[in-house]
LUMTI-157079 format. One record per residue: x negated, y, z of N, C-alpha, C, O in turn. Coordinates in steps of 0.2 Angstrom, whole numbers, padded with zeros to 4 digits. Layout:
<rec <X Y Z> <X Y Z> <X Y Z> <X Y Z>>;
...
end
This chain:
<rec <-0004 -0006 0000> <0000 0000 0000> <-0004 0006 0000> <-0009 0007 0004>>;
<rec <-0003 0011 -0004> <-0007 0017 -0005> <-0004 0022 0000> <0002 0024 0001>>;
<rec <-0009 0025 0004> <-0007 0030 0009> <-0006 0037 0005> <-0009 0038 0000>>;
<rec <-0001 0040 0007> <0001 0046 0004> <-0004 0052 0006> <-0006 0053 0012>>;
<rec <-0006 0056 0001> <-0010 0061 0002> <-0007 0068 0003> <-0002 0069 0000>>;
<rec <-0009 0072 0008> <-0005 0078 0008> <-0007 0083 0002> <-0012 0082 -0001>>;
<rec <-0002 0087 0000> <-0003 0091 -0005> <-0006 0098 -0002> <-0003 0101 0002>>;
<rec <-0012 0100 -0004> <-0015 0106 -0002> <-0012 0112 -0004> <-0009 0112 -0009>>;
<rec <-0012 0117 0000> <-0009 0124 -0001> <-0002 0124 -0003> <0000 0128 -0007>>;
<rec <0002 0119 -0001> <0009 0119 -0003> <0013 0120 0004> <0012 0117 0009>>;
<rec <0018 0125 0003> <0022 0126 0009> <0026 0120 0011> <0028 0116 0006>>;
<rec <0028 0119 0017> <0032 0112 0018> <0039 0112 0015> <0042 0107 0014>>;
<rec <0042 0118 0014> <0049 0118 0011> <0048 0122 0004> <0045 0127 0003>>;
<rec <0052 0119 -0001> <0052 0121 -0008> <0059 0123 -0009> <0064 0119 -0007>>;
<rec <0061 0129 -0013> <0067 0131 -0014> <0070 0129 -0021> <0076 0128 -0021>>;
<rec <0066 0127 -0025> <0068 0125 -0032> <0074 0120 -0032> <0079 0121 -0036>>;
<rec <0073 0114 -0029> <0078 0109 -0029> <0084 0111 -0026> <0090 0109 -0029>>;
<rec <0084 0115 -0021> <0090 0117 -0017> <0094 0122 -0022> <0100 0122 -0022>>;
<rec <0090 0127 -0025> <0093 0132 -0030> <0096 0128 -0036> <0102 0130 -0038>>;
<rec <0093 0123 -0038> <0096 0119 -0044> <0102 0116 -0042> <0107 0116 -0045>>;
<rec <0102 0113 -0036> <0108 0109 -0033> <0114 0114 -0032> <0119 0113 -0034>>;
<rec <0112 0120 -0029> <0118 0125 -0028> <0120 0127 -0035> <0126 0128 -0035>>;
<rec <0116 0129 -0039> <0118 0131 -0046> <0122 0126 -0049> <0127 0128 -0053>>;
<rec <0120 0120 -0049> <0124 0115 -0052> <0131 0114 -0049> <0136 0114 -0053>>;
<rec <0132 0114 -0043> <0138 0114 -0039> <0142 0120 -0041> <0148 0119 -0043>>;
<rec <0139 0126 -0041> <0143 0132 -0043> <0145 0132 -0050> <0151 0133 -0052>>;
<rec <0141 0129 -0055> <0143 0129 -0062> <0149 0124 -0063> <0153 0125 -0067>>;
<rec <0148 0118 -0060> <0153 0113 -0061> <0160 0115 -0058> <0165 0115 -0062>>;
<rec <0160 0119 -0052> <0166 0121 -0050> <0169 0127 -0054> <0175 0128 -0056>>;
<rec <0164 0131 -0057> <0166 0137 -0061> <0169 0134 -0067> <0175 0137 -0070>>;
<rec <0166 0129 -0070> <0169 0127 -0077> <0176 0124 -0076> <0180 0124 -0080>>;
<rec <0177 0121 -0070> <0184 0118 -0068> <0189 0123 -0068> <0195 0122 -0069>>;
<rec <0188 0129 -0065> <0193 0134 -0064> <0193 0138 -0071> <0199 0141 -0072>>;
<rec <0188 0139 -0075> <0189 0142 -0081> <0192 0139 -0086> <0196 0142 -0091>>;
<rec <0192 0132 -0086> <0195 0128 -0092> <0202 0129 -0092> <0205 0130 -0098>>;
<rec <0206 0129 -0087> <0214 0131 -0088> <0215 0138 -0091> <0220 0139 -0093>>;
<rec <0210 0142 -0090> <0211 0149 -0093> <0209 0149 -0100> <0209 0154 -0103>>;
<rec <0206 0143 -0103> <0204 0143 -0110> <0197 0147 -0111> <0196 0149 -0116>>;
<rec <0193 0147 -0105> <0187 0150 -0106> <0181 0146 -0104> <0182 0141 -0100>>;
<rec <0176 0147 -0107> <0169 0144 -0105> <0165 0149 -0102> <0166 0155 -0103>>;
<rec <0160 0147 -0098> <0155 0152 -0095> <0153 0157 -0101> <0152 0163 -0099>>;
<rec <0151 0155 -0107> <0148 0160 -0111> <0154 0165 -0114> <0152 0171 -0115>>;
<rec <0160 0163 -0114> <0166 0168 -0115> <0166 0173 -0110> <0167 0179 -0111>>;
<rec <0166 0170 -0104> <0166 0175 -0098> <0161 0180 -0098> <0162 0186 -0097>>;
<rec <0155 0178 -0100> <0149 0183 -0100> <0150 0188 -0105> <0149 0194 -0104>>;
<rec <0153 0186 -0111> <0154 0191 -0117> <0160 0196 -0115> <0159 0202 -0116>>;
<rec <0165 0193 -0112> <0170 0197 -0110> <0168 0202 -0104> <0170 0208 -0104>>;
<rec <0164 0200 -0100> <0162 0205 -0094> <0157 0210 -0097> <0158 0216 -0096>>;
<rec <0153 0209 -0102> <0149 0214 -0105> <0153 0219 -0109> <0152 0225 -0109>>;
<rec <0158 0216 -0113> <0163 0221 -0116> <0166 0225 -0112> <0167 0231 -0113>>;
<rec <0169 0223 -0106> <0172 0227 -0101> <0168 0232 -0098> <0169 0238 -0098>>;
<rec <0162 0230 -0096> <0157 0234 -0093> <0154 0240 -0097> <0153 0245 -0095>>;
<rec <0154 0238 -0104> <0151 0243 -0109> <0157 0247 -0113> <0155 0251 -0117>>;
<rec <0163 0245 -0111> <0168 0248 -0115> <0168 0247 -0122> <0169 0251 -0126>>;
<rec <0166 0241 -0124> <0165 0239 -0131> <0158 0238 -0133> <0153 0241 -0129>>;
<rec <0156 0236 -0139> <0149 0235 -0141> <0149 0233 -0148> <0154 0231 -0151>>;
<rec <0144 0234 -0152> <0143 0232 -0158> <0142 0224 -0158> <0139 0222 -0153>>;
<rec <0143 0221 -0163> <0141 0213 -0163> <0134 0212 -0162> <0132 0208 -0158>>;
<rec <0130 0217 -0165> <0122 0216 -0165> <0120 0217 -0158> <0116 0214 -0155>>;
<rec <0123 0223 -0155> <0121 0224 -0148> <0123 0219 -0143> <0119 0217 -0138>>;
<rec <0129 0216 -0144> <0131 0210 -0140> <0126 0204 -0141> <0125 0201 -0136>>;
<rec <0124 0203 -0147> <0120 0197 -0148> <0113 0198 -0144> <0110 0193 -0142>>;
<rec <0111 0204 -0145> <0104 0206 -0141> <0105 0205 -0133> <0101 0202 -0130>>;
<rec <0111 0208 -0131> <0112 0207 -0124> <0113 0200 -0121> <0110 0198 -0116>>;
<rec <0117 0196 -0125> <0118 0189 -0123> <0112 0185 -0125> <0112 0179 -0123>>;
<rec <0107 0187 -0129> <0101 0183 -0131> <0103 0177 -0135> <0101 0172 -0134>>;
<rec <0108 0179 -0140> <0110 0174 -0144> <0109 0176 -0151> <0109 0182 -0153>>;
<rec <0109 0171 -0156> <0108 0173 -0163> <0115 0176 -0166> <0120 0174 -0163>>;
<rec <0115 0180 -0171> <0121 0183 -0174> <0126 0178 -0175> <0132 0179 -0174>>;
<rec <0124 0172 -0178> <0129 0167 -0180> <0133 0164 -0174> <0139 0163 -0174>>;
<rec <0129 0163 -0169> <0132 0160 -0163> <0137 0165 -0160> <0142 0163 -0157>>;
<rec <0135 0172 -0160> <0139 0177 -0157> <0146 0177 -0161> <0151 0178 -0159>>;
<rec <0145 0177 -0168> <0151 0177 -0172> <0156 0171 -0170> <0162 0172 -0170>>;
<rec <0153 0165 -0169> <0157 0160 -0167> <0161 0161 -0161> <0166 0160 -0160>>;
<rec <0157 0164 -0156> <0159 0165 -0149> <0165 0171 -0150> <0170 0170 -0147>>;
<rec <0164 0176 -0154> <0169 0181 -0155> <0175 0178 -0159> <0181 0180 -0157>>;
<rec <0174 0174 -0163> <0180 0170 -0167> <0184 0167 -0162> <0190 0167 -0162>>;
<rec <0181 0163 -0157> <0185 0160 -0152> <0189 0165 -0148> <0195 0164 -0147>>;
<rec <0186 0170 -0146> <0189 0175 -0141> <0195 0179 -0145> <0200 0181 -0143>>;
<rec <0193 0180 -0152> <0198 0184 -0156> <0204 0180 -0158> <0210 0182 -0158>>;
<rec <0203 0173 -0158> <0209 0169 -0160> <0214 0168 -0154> <0220 0167 -0155>>;
<rec <0211 0170 -0148> <0216 0170 -0142> <0218 0177 -0140> <0221 0178 -0135>>;
<rec <0216 0182 -0145> <0218 0189 -0144> <0215 0192 -0138> <0218 0196 -0135>>;
<rec <0209 0190 -0136> <0206 0192 -0130> <0201 0198 -0132> <0199 0203 -0128>>;
<rec <0199 0198 -0138> <0195 0204 -0141> <0198 0206 -0148> <0202 0202 -0151>>;
<rec <0196 0212 -0150> <0197 0214 -0157> <0191 0217 -0160> <0187 0220 -0156>>;
<rec <0190 0216 -0166> <0184 0219 -0170> <0187 0224 -0174> <0191 0223 -0178>>;
<rec <0184 0230 -0174> <0186 0236 -0177> <0180 0238 -0181> <0175 0238 -0179>>;
<rec <0182 0241 -0187> <0176 0244 -0191> <0174 0250 -0188> <0178 0254 -0185>>;
<rec <0167 0251 -0188> <0164 0257 -0185> <0166 0263 -0189> <0165 0263 -0195>>;
<rec <0168 0268 -0186> <0170 0274 -0190> <0164 0278 -0193> <0164 0281 -0198>>;
<rec <0158 0277 -0189> <0152 0280 -0192> <0148 0275 -0197> <0145 0278 -0202>>;
<rec <0149 0269 -0197> <0146 0264 -0202> <0151 0259 -0203> <0152 0254 -0199>>;
<rec <0154 0259 -0209> <0160 0254 -0211> <0157 0247 -0211> <0161 0242 -0211>>;
<rec <0150 0246 -0212> <0148 0239 -0212> <0147 0236 -0205> <0147 0230 -0205>>;
<rec <0148 0240 -0200> <0147 0237 -0193> <0154 0236 -0190> <0159 0240 -0192>>;
<rec <0154 0232 -0185> <0160 0231 -0181> <0159 0232 -0174> <0154 0231 -0171>>;
<rec <0164 0236 -0171> <0164 0237 -0164> <0169 0232 -0161> <0174 0231 -0163>>;
<rec <0166 0229 -0156> <0170 0223 -0153> <0173 0226 -0146> <0169 0229 -0142>>;
<rec <0180 0226 -0145> <0183 0229 -0140> <0187 0223 -0136> <0190 0219 -0139>>;
<rec <0187 0224 -0129> <0191 0219 -0125> <0199 0222 -0126> <0200 0228 -0126>>;
<rec <0203 0217 -0127> <0210 0219 -0127> <0213 0219 -0120> <0210 0217 -0116>>;
<rec <0219 0221 -0120> <0223 0221 -0113> <0223 0214 -0111> <0222 0213 -0105>>;
<rec <0225 0210 -0115> <0226 0203 -0114> <0219 0200 -0111> <0219 0196 -0107>>;
<rec <0214 0202 -0115> <0207 0200 -0113> <0205 0202 -0106> <0202 0199 -0102>>;
<rec <0207 0209 -0104> <0205 0211 -0098> <0209 0208 -0092> <0207 0206 -0087>>;
<rec <0216 0206 -0094> <0219 0202 -0089> <0217 0195 -0088> <0216 0193 -0082>>;
<rec <0215 0192 -0093> <0212 0185 -0093> <0205 0185 -0089> <0204 0181 -0085>>;
<rec <0201 0190 -0090> <0195 0191 -0087> <0196 0192 -0079> <0192 0189 -0075>>;
<rec <0201 0196 -0077> <0202 0197 -0070> <0205 0191 -0067> <0202 0190 -0061>>;
<rec <0209 0187 -0070> <0211 0180 -0067> <0204 0176 -0066> <0204 0172 -0061>>;
<rec <0200 0176 -0071> <0194 0172 -0071> <0190 0174 -0065> <0187 0170 -0061>>;
<rec <0189 0181 -0064> <0185 0183 -0059> <0188 0181 -0052> <0184 0180 -0047>>;
<rec <0194 0182 -0052> <0198 0180 -0045> <0196 0172 -0044> <0195 0171 -0038>>;
<rec <0197 0168 -0049> <0196 0161 -0048> <0189 0160 -0046> <0187 0155 -0042>>;
<rec <0184 0163 -0049> <0177 0162 -0048> <0175 0165 -0041> <0171 0162 -0038>>;
<rec <0179 0170 -0038> <0178 0172 -0031> <0180 0166 -0027> <0176 0165 -0021>>;
<rec <0185 0162 -0028> <0187 0157 -0024> <0182 0151 -0025> <0180 0148 -0020>>;
<rec <0179 0150 -0030> <0173 0145 -0031> <0167 0147 -0027> <0165 0143 -0023>>;
<rec <0166 0153 -0027> <0160 0155 -0023> <0162 0154 -0015> <0157 0152 -0011>>;
<rec <0168 0156 -0013> <0170 0155 -0006> <0169 0148 -0004> <0167 0146 0001>>;
<rec <0171 0143 -0009> <0171 0136 -0007> <0164 0134 -0007> <0162 0130 -0002>>;
<rec <0160 0135 -0012> <0153 0133 -0012> <0149 0136 -0006> <0145 0132 -0003>>;
<rec <0150 0142 -0005> <0146 0145 0000> <0149 0145 0007> <0148 0149 0012>>;
<rec <0154 0141 0008> <0158 0141 0014> <0154 0140 0021> <0156 0143 0026>>;
<rec <0148 0137 0020> <0144 0136 0027> <0141 0143 0029> <0139 0143 0035>>;
<rec <0141 0148 0025> <0138 0154 0026> <0143 0159 0029> <0148 0160 0026>>;
<rec <0141 0163 0034> <0146 0169 0036> <0144 0175 0031> <0140 0174 0027>>;
<rec <0148 0180 0032> <0148 0186 0028> <0141 0189 0028> <0138 0191 0022>>;
<rec <0137 0189 0033> <0131 0192 0034> <0126 0188 0030> <0121 0190 0027>>;
<rec <0126 0181 0031> <0122 0177 0027> <0123 0177 0020> <0118 0177 0016>>;
<rec <0129 0178 0018> <0130 0178 0011> <0127 0185 0008> <0125 0185 0002>>;
<rec <0128 0190 0011> <0125 0196 0009> <0117 0196 0009> <0114 0198 0004>>;
<rec <0114 0192 0014> <0107 0191 0013> <0105 0187 0008> <0100 0188 0004>>;
<rec <0109 0182 0007> <0107 0177 0001> <0108 0181 -0006> <0103 0180 -0010>>;
<rec <0113 0185 -0006> <0114 0189 -0012> <0108 0194 -0014> <0105 0194 -0019>>;
<rec <0106 0197 -0008> <0100 0202 -0009> <0094 0198 -0011> <0090 0201 -0015>>;
<rec <0093 0192 -0008> <0087 0189 -0009> <0087 0186 -0016> <0081 0186 -0020>>;
<rec <0092 0184 -0018> <0093 0181 -0025> <0092 0187 -0030> <0089 0186 -0035>>;
<rec <0095 0193 -0029> <0094 0198 -0033> <0087 0200 -0034> <0084 0202 -0039>>;
<rec <0083 0200 -0028> <0076 0202 -0028> <0072 0197 -0032> <0068 0199 -0036>>;
<rec <0073 0190 -0031> <0070 0185 -0034> <0071 0186 -0042> <0067 0185 -0046>>;
<rec <0077 0187 -0044> <0079 0187 -0051> <0076 0193 -0054> <0075 0193 -0060>>;
<rec <0075 0199 -0050> <0072 0205 -0053> <0065 0204 -0056> <0062 0207 -0060>>;
<rec <0061 0199 -0053> <0054 0198 -0054> <0050 0203 -0051> <0044 0203 -0053>>;
<rec <0052 0208 -0047> <0048 0213 -0044> <0045 0210 -0038> <0049 0206 -0034>>;
<rec <0039 0213 -0036> <0037 0211 -0029> <0038 0217 -0025> <0037 0222 -0026>>;
<rec <0040 0215 -0019> <0042 0221 -0014> <0035 0224 -0012> <0030 0221 -0012>>;
<rec <0036 0230 -0009> <0030 0234 -0007> <0027 0230 -0001> <0031 0228 0004>>;
<rec <0021 0229 0000> <0018 0226 0006> <0018 0231 0012> <0016 0237 0011>>;
<rec <0019 0228 0018> <0019 0232 0024> <0012 0230 0027> <0011 0225 0029>>;
<rec <0007 0235 0027> <0001 0234 0030> <0001 0232 0037> <-0004 0229 0040>>;
<rec <0006 0234 0041> <0007 0232 0048> <0010 0225 0049> <0011 0223 0054>>;
<rec <0012 0222 0043> <0015 0215 0044> <0009 0210 0046> <0005 0208 0041>>;
<rec <0010 0207 0052> <0005 0202 0054> <0008 0196 0055> <0006 0192 0059>>;
<rec <0014 0194 0052> <0017 0188 0053> <0013 0182 0050> <0009 0184 0045>>;
<rec <0014 0176 0052> <0011 0171 0049> <0012 0169 0042> <0007 0167 0039>>;
<rec <0018 0171 0040> <0019 0170 0033> <0021 0177 0030> <0027 0179 0029>>;
<rec <0016 0181 0028> <0018 0188 0025> <0022 0187 0019> <0022 0183 0015>>;
<rec <0026 0193 0018> <0031 0193 0012> <0027 0195 0006> <0031 0195 0000>>;
<rec <0021 0197 0006> <0018 0199 -0001> <0011 0196 -0001> <0007 0197 -0006>>;
end
């Protein structure tokens, strides 16, 4: 039998597997509440961008969603078929389309966001409100890719920078 060797310079706890598990649980629950609304996660992201920007060109939407134009056209076709968005000719450039959220799309997005809030409440039920706020802030910081300013007076055993 081979003795296990310690891994040098590795903290005893790693977050990657936990984040992956949490994300998988969140995604599966989210898909289950979006399906009855006729939405998939990529639809939800597109609708949210259109609402938050009060519309967009197809090209700008493709850039924001980091999708190629053909994929965005297919995505918009799905949303337009359900009357959640409309494509209008740009008054400045008739070759371009402006994509707008319809009233029906705004109502569907609101229902989806309400359902997703319930998913988050379910998945994060073990955390109280303060812990959820802390988790959100930490995830936001990690997702930003920025390093916090170091506190030269920080003498903790595990400094944060």
